[in-house]
GURO-413571 format. One record per atom (N, C-alpha, C, O): atom name; x, y, z. Coordinates in steps of 0.001 Angstrom, whole numbers, plus 500000, padded with zeros to 6 digits. Example, Ala and Ser with C-alpha at 12.3 -4.5 7.8 and 13.67 -1.06 7.14 Angstrom:
2
> at_x_y_z
> N_513190_494310_507800;
> CA_512300_495500_507800;
> C_513200_496700_507800;
> O_514236_496681_508465;
> N_512850_497750_507080;
> CA_513670_498940_507140;
> C_512900_500030_507870;
> O_513409_501138_508039;
//
This chain:
193
> at_x_y_z
> N_959157_653097_938884;
> CA_958949_652237_940083;
> C_958414_650881_939779;
> O_958815_649931_940451;
> N_957507_650697_938785;
> CA_956975_649448_938385;
> C_957982_648551_937856;
> O_957957_647344_938097;
> N_959003_649191_937032;
> CA_959937_648374_936437;
> C_960956_647780_937495;
> O_961413_646642_937389;
> N_961283_648679_938560;
> CA_962049_648182_939609;
> C_961390_646935_940446;
> O_961985_645938_940854;
> N_960108_647236_940581;
> CA_959384_645996_941379;
> C_959375_644788_940445;
> O_959575_643658_940891;
> N_959147_645017_939170;
> CA_959148_643793_938341;
> C_960440_643046_938340;
> O_960475_641817_938400;
> N_961565_643845_938268;
> CA_962984_643169_938350;
> C_963112_642513_939786;
> O_963619_641402_939942;
> N_962626_643266_940801;
> CA_962857_642548_942224;
> C_962082_641318_942209;
> O_962607_640313_942688;
> N_960739_641243_941660;
> CA_960099_640016_941763;
> C_960606_638884_940888;
> O_960451_637709_941219;
> N_961213_639252_939767;
> CA_961818_638307_938904;
> C_962951_637664_939638;
> O_963161_636455_939537;
> N_963784_638566_940478;
> CA_964996_638031_941204;
> C_964328_637160_942308;
> O_964914_636119_942605;
> N_963254_637444_942901;
> CA_962658_636689_943984;
> C_962221_635319_943406;
> O_962459_634235_943940;
> N_961649_635483_942415;
> CA_961116_634137_941754;
> C_962307_633256_941460;
> O_962129_632039_941499;
> N_963501_633736_941172;
> CA_964655_633044_940989;
> C_965320_632455_942324;
> O_966265_631667_942303;
> N_964763_632895_943384;
> CA_965236_632408_944690;
> C_966267_633293_945407;
> O_967017_632860_946282;
> N_966251_634607_944958;
> CA_967170_635552_945589;
> C_966736_635940_946924;
> O_965662_636510_947115;
> N_967642_635608_947946;
> CA_967038_635973_949328;
> C_967233_637457_949589;
> O_966568_638021_950458;
> N_968119_638089_948865;
> CA_968255_639612_948903;
> C_966911_640300_948383;
> O_966422_641258_948983;
> N_966366_639774_947275;
> CA_965267_640309_946799;
> C_963983_640018_947853;
> O_963093_640837_948085;
> N_964072_638840_948365;
> CA_962976_638664_949387;
> C_963087_639551_950558;
> O_962092_640092_951039;
> N_964293_639715_951034;
> CA_964473_640640_952169;
> C_964139_642056_951626;
> O_963618_642802_952456;
> N_964329_642521_950478;
> CA_964029_643856_949989;
> C_962380_643895_950196;
> O_961855_644810_950830;
> N_961731_642982_949691;
> CA_960232_642969_949698;
> C_959818_643032_951099;
> O_958963_643843_951456;
> N_960428_642150_951985;
> CA_960113_642097_953386;
> C_960255_643595_953935;
> O_959341_644220_954473;
> N_961391_644008_953735;
> CA_961686_645366_954441;
> C_960749_646494_953909;
> O_960364_647405_954643;
> N_960405_646389_952607;
> CA_959403_647384_952076;
> C_958041_647277_952537;
> O_957402_648321_952663;
> N_957516_646196_952800;
> CA_956044_645862_952971;
> C_955699_645550_954410;
> O_954546_645735_954799;
> N_956617_645096_955207;
> CA_956394_644489_956534;
> C_955641_645384_957428;
> O_954648_644895_957967;
> N_955970_646732_957705;
> CA_955372_647580_958400;
> C_953815_647845_957983;
> O_952877_647714_958770;
> N_953704_648206_956731;
> CA_952314_648504_956141;
> C_951371_647266_956366;
> O_950184_647435_956646;
> N_951891_646102_956244;
> CA_951132_644877_956327;
> C_950797_644638_957847;
> O_949695_644239_958221;
> N_951772_644899_958628;
> CA_951548_644683_959989;
> C_950569_645629_960623;
> O_949713_645240_961418;
> N_950727_647000_960218;
> CA_949608_647817_960470;
> C_948183_647619_960207;
> O_947283_647804_961026;
> N_948041_647199_958910;
> CA_946884_646715_958326;
> C_946251_645580_959074;
> O_945055_645632_959363;
> N_947036_644511_959413;
> CA_946665_643360_960244;
> C_946186_643672_961579;
> O_945223_643111_962101;
> N_946949_644666_962162;
> CA_946872_645125_963597;
> C_945420_645850_963729;
> O_944730_645695_964736;
> N_945058_646567_962749;
> CA_943735_647198_962801;
> C_942673_646211_962831;
> O_941597_646494_963359;
> N_942888_645053_962298;
> CA_941744_644008_962320;
> C_941828_643080_963502;
> O_940802_642760_964102;
> N_943115_642599_963887;
> CA_943079_641530_964860;
> C_943382_642210_966344;
> O_943034_641623_967368;
> N_944000_643380_966378;
> CA_944103_644103_967672;
> C_944992_643350_968623;
> O_944793_643521_969825;
> N_946003_642491_968210;
> CA_946816_641689_969039;
> C_948272_641677_968238;
> O_948461_641024_967212;
> N_949150_642413_968806;
> CA_950465_642540_968238;
> C_951151_641183_968086;
> O_951747_640865_967056;
> N_951029_640324_969264;
> CA_951717_639092_969167;
> C_951153_638286_967970;
> O_951948_637709_967228;
> N_949863_638219_967754;
> CA_949221_637507_966764;
> C_949589_638190_965454;
> O_949803_637415_964523;
> N_949696_639415_965217;
> CA_950148_640003_964017;
> C_951483_639516_963658;
> O_951695_639065_962533;
> N_952544_639597_964706;
> CA_953789_639044_964470;
> C_953771_637603_963865;
> O_954533_637374_962927;
> N_952961_636623_964333;
> CA_952820_635399_963917;
> C_952221_635309_962444;
> O_952664_634539_961592;
> N_951217_636141_962256;
> CA_950675_636284_960898;
> C_951527_636760_959853;
> O_951455_636339_958699;
> N_952447_637757_960297;
> CA_953259_638241_959349;
> C_954391_637331_959033;
> O_954906_637333_957915;
> N_954805_636524_960033;
> CA_955817_635278_959725;
> C_955215_634487_958765;
> O_955781_634290_957690;
> N_954048_633972_959044;
> CA_953209_633133_958141;
> C_953089_633704_956614;
> O_953226_633007_955609;
> N_952825_635016_956629;
> CA_952598_635655_955345;
> C_953943_635572_954425;
> O_953921_635215_953247;
> N_955044_635933_955094;
> CA_956274_635977_954341;
> C_956861_634521_954065;
> O_957564_634281_953084;
> N_956528_633626_954968;
> CA_956791_632121_954612;
> C_956041_631639_953537;
> O_956622_630865_952777;
> N_954639_631987_953261;
> CA_953973_631822_952116;
> C_954498_632296_950965;
> O_954557_631625_949935;
> N_954956_633616_951091;
> CA_955573_634350_949850;
> C_956669_633618_949352;
> O_956726_633351_948151;
> N_957598_633244_950187;
> CA_958775_632574_949914;
> C_958443_631159_949098;
> O_958961_630796_948041;
> N_957429_630459_949888;
> CA_957095_629175_949350;
> C_956449_629124_948009;
> O_956562_628142_947276;
> N_955742_630234_947682;
> CA_954988_630476_946400;
> C_955597_631489_945537;
> O_954954_632090_944675;
> N_956787_631666_945762;
> CA_957484_632745_944921;
> C_957406_632427_943411;
> O_957238_633342_942605;
> N_957524_631186_943033;
> CA_957412_630820_941613;
> C_956108_631229_941013;
> O_956065_631475_939807;
> N_955103_631317_941713;
> CA_953747_631549_941157;
> C_953385_633128_941025;
> O_952388_633536_940430;
> N_954263_633884_941615;
> CA_954055_635386_941528;
> C_954190_635895_940135;
> O_955149_635571_939434;
> N_953227_636698_939718;
> CA_953368_637371_938334;
> C_954031_638629_938489;
> O_953537_639537_939158;
> N_955200_638727_937860;
> CA_955958_639935_937997;
> C_955451_641199_937519;
> O_955897_642295_937858;
> N_954378_640972_936615;
> CA_953734_642187_935907;
> C_952635_642616_936809;
> O_952059_643667_936531;
> N_952280_641955_937830;
> CA_951138_642454_938700;
> C_951694_643058_939985;
> O_952892_642853_940183;
> N_951065_643723_940832;
> CA_951476_644441_941924;
> C_951684_643371_943089;
> O_950786_642621_943470;
> N_952943_643392_943594;
> CA_953182_642581_944576;
> C_952765_642994_945866;
> O_952780_642187_946795;
> N_952383_644205_946028;
> CA_951740_644706_947285;
> C_950270_644200_947258;
> O_949776_643837_948325;
> N_949619_644157_946248;
> CA_948241_643631_946215;
> C_948273_642189_946536;
> O_947417_641674_947256;
> N_949268_641524_946002;
> CA_949269_640036_946274;
> C_949636_639785_947854;
> O_949108_638895_948521;
> N_950525_640613_948305;
> CA_950704_640460_949832;
> C_949571_640739_950727;
> O_949302_640022_951691;
> N_948872_641855_950376;
> CA_947605_642304_951073;
> C_946609_641072_950992;
> O_945977_640697_951980;
> N_946520_640511_949838;
> CA_945501_639396_949682;
> C_945870_638217_950563;
> O_944966_637584_951109;
> N_947121_637888_950733;
> CA_947546_636879_951561;
> C_947289_637187_953009;
> O_946888_636334_953802;
> N_947547_638506_953341;
> CA_947268_638997_954811;
> C_945713_638876_954989;
> O_945221_638277_955945;
> N_945086_639391_954156;
> CA_943584_639238_954340;
> C_943067_637813_954540;
> O_942266_637517_955427;
> N_943513_637060_953768;
> CA_943174_635555_953879;
> C_943583_634969_955204;
> O_942879_634109_955733;
> N_944821_635450_955825;
> CA_945178_634836_957063;
> C_944486_635523_958235;
> O_944464_634974_959337;
> N_943997_636550_958054;
> CA_943154_637303_959072;
> C_941855_636602_959040;
> O_941332_636211_960084;
> N_941341_636437_957933;
> CA_939933_635843_957900;
> C_940167_634295_958515;
> O_939370_633968_959395;
> N_941034_633463_958187;
> CA_941288_632275_958637;
> C_941325_632298_960153;
> O_940655_631532_960847;
> N_942153_633229_960629;
> CA_942208_633374_962157;
> C_940828_633611_962761;
> O_940472_632955_963740;
> N_940110_634451_962253;
> CA_938772_634715_962813;
> C_937866_633389_962623;
> O_937143_632995_963538;
> N_937946_632767_961456;
> CA_937102_631758_961282;
> C_937474_630668_962216;
> O_936530_630037_962691;
> N_938711_630320_962577;
> CA_939219_629179_963374;
> C_938816_629635_964883;
> O_938331_628783_965628;
> N_939003_630920_965331;
> CA_938638_631344_966546;
> C_937174_631082_966881;
> O_936795_630529_967914;
> N_936287_631595_965777;
> CA_934839_631393_965964;
> C_934459_629879_966081;
> O_933582_629489_966852;
> N_935089_629155_965364;
> CA_934826_627618_965333;
> C_935067_627032_966671;
> O_934284_626255_967217;
> N_936372_627509_967257;
> CA_936570_626902_968558;
> C_935731_627484_969587;
> O_935467_626777_970560;
> N_935295_628605_969528;
> CA_934363_629294_970563;
> C_933121_628508_970559;
> O_932637_628040_971590;
> N_932566_628357_969282;
> CA_931227_627608_969136;
> C_931376_626079_969874;
> O_930535_625665_970671;
> N_932331_625474_969559;
> CA_932619_624102_970032;
> C_932764_624106_971522;
> O_932167_623258_972185;
> N_933594_625097_972141;
> CA_933670_625017_973446;
> C_932479_625408_974186;
> O_932265_624971_975317;
> N_931623_626292_973536;
> CA_930438_626634_974160;
> C_929411_625503_974210;
> O_928680_625292_975177;
> N_929425_624768_973032;
> CA_928617_623627_972964;
> C_928888_622434_974080;
> O_928004_621776_974628;
> N_930241_622313_974280;
> CA_930711_621444_975228;
> C_930355_621916_976562;
> O_929963_621094_977390;
> N_930448_623126_976852;
> CA_930006_623689_978202;
> C_928558_623465_978481;
> O_928138_623112_979584;
> N_927788_623692_977398;
> CA_926359_623608_977456;
> C_925970_622053_977862;
> O_925194_621758_978772;
> N_926591_621215_977096;
> CA_926404_619711_977320;
> C_926748_619417_978749;
> O_925952_618817_979471;
> N_928048_619871_979218;
> CA_928483_619575_980411;
> C_927553_619992_981616;
> O_927393_619284_982610;
> N_927026_621080_981440;
> CA_926043_621754_982395;
> C_924783_620889_982520;
> O_924269_620525_983577;
> N_924355_620608_981244;
> CA_922902_620047_981214;
> C_922879_618511_981287;
> O_921814_617896_981320;
> N_924123_617886_981313;
> CA_924041_616420_981279;
> C_924476_616108_982790;
> O_925458_616609_983337;
> N_923565_615177_983389;
> CA_923724_614716_984660;
> C_923797_613141_984586;
> O_922780_612452_984508;
> N_925054_612632_984617;
> CA_925244_611107_984360;
> C_924681_610442_985651;
> O_924632_611017_986739;
> N_924269_609194_985417;
> CA_923972_608363_986487;
> C_925132_607972_987192;
> O_926234_608233_986710;
> N_925017_607312_988395;
> CA_926173_606894_989167;
> C_927150_606009_988421;
> O_928367_606137_988556;
> N_926567_605073_987600;
> CA_927423_604096_986907;
> C_928325_604921_985830;
> O_929470_604540_985590;
> N_927792_606016_985218;
> CA_928569_606740_984359;
> C_929570_607526_985086;
> O_930700_607623_984607;
> N_929260_608120_986237;
> CA_930380_608731_986939;
> C_931487_607832_987357;
> O_932628_608288_987417;
> N_931240_606586_987653;
> CA_932302_605746_987935;
> C_933200_605497_986738;
> O_934402_605297_986915;
> N_932653_605501_985502;
> CA_933383_605349_984375;
> C_934146_606546_983872;
> O_934953_606466_982946;
> N_933872_607624_984495;
> CA_934671_608811_984062;
> C_936173_608727_984310;
> O_936892_609282_983479;
> N_936696_608156_985258;
> CA_938077_607848_985550;
> C_938671_606860_984528;
> O_939815_607035_984108;
> N_937936_605859_984134;
> CA_938420_604855_983186;
> C_938408_605728_981700;
> O_939196_605413_980808;
> N_937649_606607_981568;
> CA_937460_607408_980171;
> C_938763_608375_980145;
> O_939344_608606_979085;
> N_939156_608891_981310;
> CA_940258_609842_981288;
> C_941377_609068_980915;
> O_942204_609561_980147;
> N_941540_607739_981421;
> CA_942762_606946_981200;
> C_942726_606583_979768;
> O_943796_606511_979163;
> N_941637_606352_979174;
> CA_941439_605937_977711;
> C_941927_607274_976964;
> O_942813_607200_976112;
> N_941419_608311_977252;
> CA_941871_609647_976567;
> C_943312_609697_976648;
> O_943936_609746_975588;
> N_943977_609691_977820;
> CA_945450_609698_977850;
> C_946118_608657_977008;
> O_947166_608931_976424;
> N_945580_607507_976920;
> CA_946258_606612_975922;
> C_946099_606894_974464;
> O_946927_606593_973604;
> N_944834_607565_974241;
> CA_944771_608008_972918;
> C_945608_609115_972488;
> O_946146_609135_971381;
> N_945730_610097_973412;
> CA_946786_611019_973153;
> C_948211_610540_972965;
> O_948961_611017_972115;
> N_948543_609580_973796;
> CA_949914_608965_973601;
> C_949991_608228_972357;
> O_951125_607856_972055;
> N_949084_607941_971593;
> CA_949167_607397_970197;
> C_949401_608474_969107;
> O_949739_608178_967960;
> N_949214_609653_969509;
> CA_949628_610719_968503;
> C_951053_610780_968287;
> O_951882_610554_969169;
> N_951365_611142_966894;
> CA_952885_611381_966715;
> C_953469_612302_967629;
> O_952780_613202_968109;
> N_954680_612167_967920;
> CA_955359_612923_969011;
> C_955206_614321_968856;
> O_954830_614962_969838;
> N_955447_614932_967733;
> CA_955256_616521_967649;
> C_953866_616917_967805;
> O_953621_617872_968542;
> N_952876_616276_967176;
> CA_951548_616444_967280;
> C_950989_616304_968786;
> O_950129_617063_969232;
> N_951556_615277_969501;
> CA_951216_615044_971001;
> C_951633_616202_971730;
> O_950875_616795_972498;
> N_952991_616589_971482;
> CA_953463_617790_972277;
> C_952636_619064_972031;
> O_952336_619766_972997;
> N_952265_619389_970818;
> CA_951608_620535_970538;
> C_950086_620467_971173;
> O_949547_621398_971772;
> N_949560_619294_970941;
> CA_948251_619165_971567;
> C_948129_619401_973099;
> O_947237_620061_973633;
> N_949155_618765_973730;
> CA_949279_618880_975139;
> C_949455_620321_975601;
> O_948746_620783_976495;
> N_950457_621070_974954;
> CA_950659_622444_975094;
> C_949463_623345_975046;
> O_949174_624150_975931;
> N_948732_623125_973840;
> CA_947606_623946_973441;
> C_946302_623593_974288;
> O_945631_624461_974847;
> N_946030_622321_974324;
> CA_944757_621915_974809;
> C_944762_621590_976367;
> O_943879_622067_977080;
> N_945800_620745_976912;
> CA_945900_620358_978306;
> C_946452_621617_979087;
> O_945947_622019_980136;
> N_947497_622173_978492;
> CA_948042_623350_979302;
> C_947450_624765_979098;
> O_947728_625773_979746;
> N_946619_624648_978116;
> CA_945898_626093_977788;
> C_946784_627012_977301;
> O_946567_628179_977626;
> N_947858_626753_976508;
> CA_948591_627881_976024;
> C_948215_628299_974741;
> O_947738_627481_973955;
> N_948382_629549_974411;
> CA_947904_630086_973118;
> C_948697_629562_971903;
> O_949837_629133_972082;
> N_948219_629576_970849;
> CA_948915_629134_969701;
> C_950090_629933_969421;
> O_951113_629393_969000;
> N_950008_631356_969654;
> CA_951236_632177_969589;
> C_952356_631770_970498;
> O_953525_631661_970131;
> N_951934_631564_971650;
> CA_952846_630991_972757;
> C_953718_629910_972240;
> O_954946_629943_972167;
> N_952808_628803_971839;
> CA_953421_627531_971583;
> C_954326_627742_970179;
> O_955379_627134_969984;
> N_953805_628598_969339;
> CA_954623_628874_968173;
> C_956030_629412_968505;
> O_957071_628970_968019;
> N_955937_630361_969342;
> CA_957430_630836_969780;
> C_958128_629788_970448;
> O_959311_629596_970167;
> N_957511_629042_971349;
> CA_958207_628052_972166;
> C_958861_626954_971133;
> O_960005_626546_971330;
> N_958112_626519_970074;
> CA_958639_625471_969372;
> C_959389_625918_968005;
> O_960014_625148_967277;
> N_959221_627224_967806;
> CA_959714_628016_966633;
> C_959034_627341_965324;
> O_959719_626888_964407;
> N_957703_627321_965330;
> CA_957089_626830_964161;
> C_955773_627904_964026;
> O_955381_628602_964962;
> N_955266_627891_962870;
> CA_954075_628816_962543;
> C_952903_628498_963279;
> O_952622_627373_963691;
> N_952143_629663_963449;
> CA_950689_629367_964105;
> C_949862_628422_963210;
> O_949145_627537_963677;
> N_950006_628661_961922;
> CA_949206_627605_960996;
> C_949628_626237_961149;
> O_948795_625331_961140;
> N_950879_626016_961289;
> CA_951283_624593_961680;
> C_950748_624156_962932;
> O_950438_622975_963086;
> N_950596_625108_963952;
> CA_950044_624592_965264;
> C_948658_624289_965161;
> O_948207_623300_965738;
> N_947839_625145_964390;
> CA_946518_624965_964198;
> C_946293_623690_963311;
> O_945349_622947_963580;
> N_947066_623438_962346;
> CA_946980_622096_961585;
> C_947161_620799_962590;
> O_946398_619835_962521;
> N_948199_620875_963486;
> CA_948373_619748_964378;
> C_947226_619546_965290;
> O_946762_618421_965472;
> N_946777_620555_965844;
> CA_945662_620511_966728;
> C_944340_620034_966028;
> O_943603_619229_966598;
> N_944083_620480_964933;
> CA_942933_620105_964120;
> C_943120_618573_963892;
> O_942165_617832_964126;
> N_944223_618097_963477;
> CA_944387_616734_963015;
> C_944304_615838_964286;
> O_943719_614755_964276;
> N_944943_616371_965412;
> CA_944867_615566_966692;
> C_943397_615429_967105;
> O_942970_614328_967452;
> N_942580_616553_967077;
> CA_941167_616382_967491;
> C_940398_615356_966536;
> O_939512_614635_966994;
> N_940774_615318_965181;
> CA_940017_614446_964327;
> C_940466_612973_964676;
> O_939653_612060_964530;
> N_941693_612734_965117;
> CA_942227_611319_965481;
> C_941480_611122_966756;
> O_940791_610106_966855;
> N_941531_611961_967731;
> CA_940964_611653_969125;
> C_939511_611252_969051;
> O_939038_610286_969649;
> N_938755_612185_968162;
> CA_937339_611898_968102;
> C_937010_610632_967353;
> O_936025_609970_967680;
> N_937739_610298_966435;
> CA_937488_609011_965781;
> C_937816_607777_966724;
> O_937062_606811_966847;
> N_939007_607920_967360;
> CA_939428_606852_968291;
> C_938616_606600_969341;
> O_938289_605464_969683;
> N_938191_607837_969998;
> CA_937267_607642_971131;
> C_935862_607536_970886;
> O_935134_607269_971843;
> N_935364_607706_969733;
> CA_934011_607418_969327;
> C_933641_606045_969452;
> O_932458_605797_969688;
> N_934506_605063_969326;
> CA_934270_603619_969417;
> C_934524_603152_970851;
> O_934128_602055_971245;
> N_935163_603973_971585;
> CA_935503_603475_973029;
> C_934710_603971_974214;
> O_934588_603280_975225;
> N_934196_605115_974095;
> CA_933311_605746_975226;
> C_932163_606496_974706;
> O_931983_606721_973509;
> N_931414_606863_975639;
> CA_930089_607543_975170;
> C_930651_608923_974559;
> O_931495_609602_975143;
> N_930105_609246_973359;
> CA_930597_610339_972621;
> C_930520_611674_973465;
> O_931428_612504_973434;
> N_929446_611814_974171;
> CA_929277_613149_974876;
> C_930452_613317_975991;
> O_931066_614372_976149;
> N_930662_612222_976684;
> CA_931714_612272_977729;
> C_933103_612346_977190;
> O_934008_612877_977833;
> N_933281_611795_975964;
> CA_934634_611706_975361;
> C_934858_613256_974834;
> O_935927_613813_975084;
> N_933969_613837_974205;
> CA_934147_615264_973861;
> C_934359_616240_975159;
> O_935164_617168_975085;
> N_933723_616032_976164;
> CA_933705_616810_977375;
> C_935174_616596_978037;
> O_935840_617537_978468;
> N_935552_615378_978060;
> CA_936751_615116_978572;
> C_937980_615568_977730;
> O_939001_615946_978304;
> N_937902_615536_976569;
> CA_938908_615974_975615;
> C_939192_617510_975918;
> O_940355_617915_975925;
> N_938125_618358_976169;
> CA_938282_619727_976223;
> C_938437_620207_977514;
> O_938840_621359_977674;
> N_938152_619422_978552;
> CA_938379_619771_979915;
> C_939638_619406_980409;
> O_940185_618432_979892;
> N_940235_620051_981379;
> CA_941396_619731_981944;
> C_941457_618150_982405;
> O_940565_617635_983080;
> N_942508_617525_981997;
> CA_942540_616192_982626;
> C_943191_616148_983949;
> O_943272_615083_984563;
//
């Protein structure tokens, strides 16, 4: 069996789609079951599984054919699950901080008048994003669609969605930090416009 696996991985390293398909068919169900036990969301598991095998294909040249491909795939799956949990925790903490600031901050009347101007400024900043990033940001943040939903809609991976949203947030934060009061800028970014 180990000799068969080694030959299969050597073919995969050479770019054989048939070898890739064989690895995919051999391990997809056990990997999906392992990830489902952790994330409890079949839609997310499908996205993670797609990302896992995309990474396998992209990194096929680095695979050591003398090592267990199953262990390699499980390590990728584990990292993807951990990244998903870390990102979810980071977003939850940030949203909670923003809610707390929004509840405890009572702007004076002058600040309330500038909220409309700030919204326009935020819309202008969003319009400055590259087209694909802007589209993803609007779908995820302004329309509150899940990363999985946007991934299916645009036919791109969840990690790509995450990357675009992260980079959009960095840009918006930097752009708006010079233009409006930072607290209101953050609140307006994450609240529905």
